[in-house]
N, C-alpha and C positions, 0 to 999 in steps of 0.2 A: 753665789747662791742667794736667791731671794728669800728672806725670812720674814715672818709676820710680826717681828718685834725688833726693837733697837738694842744695841749693846747695853745701854743704861737699864732698860727694862729687864734684860737677861740677868744682869748683876743684881738688880733689886730683888729678883726671885730668890737668889742665894741669901740676900739679907733677910728676907722674910722667913725663909726656910731655917737659916741658922739661929735666928732669934727665937723662933717658935719651938725648936726642938732642943735647945740648950737645956741641960748639959749632956744630951744624948751623944754628942760628938765624941766625948771622952769614952763613953761606953763602946761606941763603934770602933774606936782606935784600939781599945783593950781587947775587943773581940778579934781584931786583925792580929794583934800581938799573940793572942792565945792560939790562933790558927798557925802562926809561925812556930810557936813553941811545940805544938803537937806534931808538926812536920819535921822538926829538928830532933826532938827528944821523943822517940816513938813509944807509945803505950798501946795497950790492947784496943781502947776505944778511939784512938787517934783519928782514924779515917772518918768515922761517923761524926765526930766532933767538928772536924774541918768542913765536911760536907754540910753539916747543920749550920755552921757559921756562914758559909757561902750562901746557903739557901736564905738565911735570915737577911743578909745584906742585900740580896737581889729583891726579896719581897719588900724590904724597907724602901729601896729605890723606887719600886713600882708604886706602892701605896702612898708613902709619905712624900717623897720628892715629886714624882710625876703627877699622881692624881690630885694631891692636896695643893701643890704649889705651881708646878710648871704649866698645868692646864690653864692657869689664870692668864697666860700670855700666848699659849700655843695649843690649839685644839688637838694637834697631832700627839700631844703628850698622853692622851688616853690610849693611843696605840702603843706608844713607847712604854708606858706603864704596864700595859697588858703583856708585852714581850718580857719585861723584867719579872713579872709574876710567873709567867711560864718558865723562865729560866730558874727562878727559885724552886719551883716544883720539880724541874729537871734534876736539880741537886738533891732534893728530897728523894726522888725516885732512884736516881743512879748511885747516890752516895750513902743513902740511909736505908732504903728498902732493898734494892738489889745488891748494895755494897760492891758495886763494880768499880768504884774509884778508890785508889790507894795512894797515899802521899808519903814521900820521904825525901827530905832535902839531901842532895848529894853534891859531890865536887866535880861532876862532869859538866859538859857544856850546857846542858839543860838546867842543872842546878845553879850554875854561875849566872846564866842569863836570867833565871827566875829571881835570884837574889838581887840582881841589879834592878829588876822591875819592882820588887818589894821596896827597895830603898827609894826608888823614884816615886812610887805611889804615896808613901808615908812621909818622906822627908823632902826630896828634891822638888816634887810637884808644888807644895805650898810655898817653898822658898822662891821658885821661879815666878809663881803667881804674885808674891809680894813685890818682887822687883818689876813686875809688869803693872803694878798699881792695883792689883786685885787683893785688897787688904780686908781681913775679917771685919765685919760679917759679909762683905761683898765679895765672897770668894767661895769656890767649891771646896768643901771640906771632905775628909774621908767619910764615906757613906753616901756621898753624892755620886752620880753615875760614872763620871770619867775616871777619877782616881781609883774608884772601887773596881772598875772593869780592868784597869791595869793590874791591880792586885790579884784579881781573879786569874788573869793570864799567868801571872807569876806562880800561883799555886798549882795551876794545871801543868806548868812546866816541871813542877816538883813531883808530879805523879810518877809512880814507879811501875805502873802497868799501862796497858793501852787505854787511851782516853776515847770513849765513844764520840764519833763525829757530831752527833746531835747535841752533845754538851758544849761544843764550840760554836754552834750556829749563831745564837743570839749575841754572845759577847763579840764575835767577829763582825756581825752585822752592825752592832752598836758602835764599834770602833770606827767603822767607815762613816756612818751617819753623823755621829756626834763630833768626830774630829773635823770633818769638813765644815759643819755648821759653826763649831767653836772657833776655828781658824778664821772664818769669815767675820766673826765678832771680835777678833783680836785676842782670843784666849790662847796665847802661843804655847803655854805649858801643855796644851792638849796635842802638840806634835808627838809627845810621848805616847799618847793613846793610839794614834795611827801606827807608829813604829812598833809598839808592843803587840798590837793586833796582828800585823803582818808577820812579824818575826816569830811570835809565839805560835801562831797557827801553822806556819810552815814547819817549824821545828817539831811540833807535836805530831803533825802528819808524817813527817820523815821518821820519827821515832815509832809511831804506830806501824808504819810500813816495815821497818827493820824488825820490830817485834814479831810481826806476822811472818816474815821470811824465816826468822829463827825458829818459830814454832813449826813451820813446814819442814825445816832441816831436821829438827828433832824427830818429827813424825816419820820422815823418810828413813832416818837412821834406825828407829825402832823397828820399822817393818823390813 
């Protein structure tokens, strides 16, 4: 893939981003942990809180990372940032206005795969980056697009009802675009982004299909 910037320029964007937003990285991690808490320990406002956190993370990626920083080396970041903002608004609409998203961590295959992705996004990703020589501040931290997209897929796997397909579109598209570019730049930890995008999307669509068939079965039984 031909990119309009070098690996050093790309990593320098993370340096500028990390130094300019510090200590916001701590707040972003705390928001991620809060979303995990409300998915595991259910409360009445859990779904809206989780959706609100996801919305904030995607709006943050769009405005702060893409618009303010990535655009300095890549004009396409204006389009990427716009997609992130759209995704943030999707979470506001689907999870806070329509309340069609519901989250609950379970011990089935979806819950286990989601938990693996959570651990990857928050713990494994930065460790792998460190051993690749991507040492802070020249590294993607939580709140940057790739680890945060993996985290998003994890929480969508923890959804306990059908996930609207439109909620998946931008994260799946970003997993394809960003992973291919990052791998070209030697960001090998982003292999996890590609894997999580493919695995989570397939599993969620399968679960949606099974839920649809179960609803049909109940409907036929009632009639």
